[in-house]
C-alpha positions in Angstrom: 3.1 20.8 -14.1 5.1 19.8 -11.7 8.7 18.7 -12.5 10.2 16.7 -9.8 12.8 13.3 -10.0 10.6 10.5 -10.5 11.0 7.0 -11.4 8.0 4.7 -13.4 6.6 2.1 -11.0 4.1 0.8 -13.2 3.7 1.1 -17.1 0.3 0.2 -16.9 -1.1 2.9 -14.5 1.8 5.4 -14.8 2.6 5.7 -10.9 5.7 6.6 -10.3 8.1 7.3 -7.2 9.1 10.7 -6.4 11.9 12.2 -5.0 10.3 15.2 -2.8 13.5 16.5 -1.1 16.8 18.3 -3.0 19.0 15.8 -2.9 19.3 15.4 -7.0 22.1 13.4 -7.3 20.7 10.8 -4.9 17.5 10.5 -6.9 19.6 10.3 -9.9 21.8 7.2 -8.6 18.3 5.7 -7.9 17.6 5.8 -11.7 15.4 9.2 -11.5 14.9 11.6 -14.3 13.3 14.8 -14.1 9.8 14.5 -15.5 6.0 16.1 -15.1 4.0 14.4 -12.3 1.0 15.0 -10.3 -0.5 13.9 -7.1 -3.8 12.4 -7.5 -6.6 12.5 -4.6 -5.3 9.4 -2.7 -2.1 10.5 -2.7 0.0 8.3 -5.4 2.1 9.9 -7.9 1.4 9.5 -11.3 2.8 10.8 -14.7 1.1 14.3 -16.0 -2.1 13.0 -17.2 -2.8 9.7 -15.9 -3.6 10.3 -12.4 -7.1 8.9 -11.4 -10.0 11.3 -10.9 -11.6 11.0 -7.5 -15.1 8.7 -8.0 -18.3 10.3 -7.3 -19.7 9.6 -4.1 -22.1 6.8 -3.9 -25.9 7.4 -3.2 -24.9 5.9 -0.1 -21.8 7.9 1.1 -23.8 10.8 0.1 -26.8 10.2 2.6 -24.1 9.5 5.2 -22.6 13.1 4.5 -26.0 14.7 4.7 -27.0 12.5 7.9 -23.7 13.9 9.4 -25.4 17.9 8.6 -28.1 16.8 10.8 -26.6 17.9 14.1 -27.8 17.8 17.8 -27.6 21.7 17.0 -30.4 21.6 14.5 -32.6 19.0 16.3 -32.2 21.7 19.3 -33.2 24.4 17.2 -35.9 22.8 15.5 -37.5 21.2 18.8 -37.5 25.3 20.1 -39.5 26.2 17.0 -36.7 27.7 15.0 -37.6 27.7 11.7 -34.2 27.9 10.0 -33.3 24.7 11.9 -36.9 23.5 10.8 -36.7 24.1 7.3 -32.7 22.7 7.1 -33.7 19.5 8.6 -36.6 18.9 5.9 -34.1 19.7 3.0 -31.7 17.3 4.3 -34.5 15.0 4.6 -35.9 15.5 1.0 -32.2 15.0 -0.2 -31.6 11.7 1.5 -35.6 10.6 0.3 -34.4 11.3 -3.5 -30.9 9.5 -2.9 -32.4 6.5 -1.5 -34.7 6.4 -4.7 -31.4 5.7 -6.6 -30.0 2.8 -4.5 -31.4 -0.6 -6.1 -32.9 -2.9 -4.1 -31.0 -5.7 -3.2 -32.4 -9.1 -3.6 -36.2 -9.8 -4.5 -39.7 -9.5 -3.1 -41.2 -12.5 -1.0 
């Protein structure tokens, strides 16, 4: 739990503005009170227990992350016959193929 001087800015989402310094008198003058708060993955502050969790990456985002792991070094190693590089690229390609199966087809077949 983190105690900070804060003021609720949205009653529905429980977002707060927090005072990050040490000037407690100034924060009090703004109507802030000391409360338990937490910072969410997106940098926003919330009353403790209300911060949203980071959503799971979509299959497309996971594919992009995997594609970024196929580096020029991996490709160069595979071309030179390095079995580790070949296995790594094959593993990544298999993961990508499995993720592509989870992506719904857009539109219909003609």
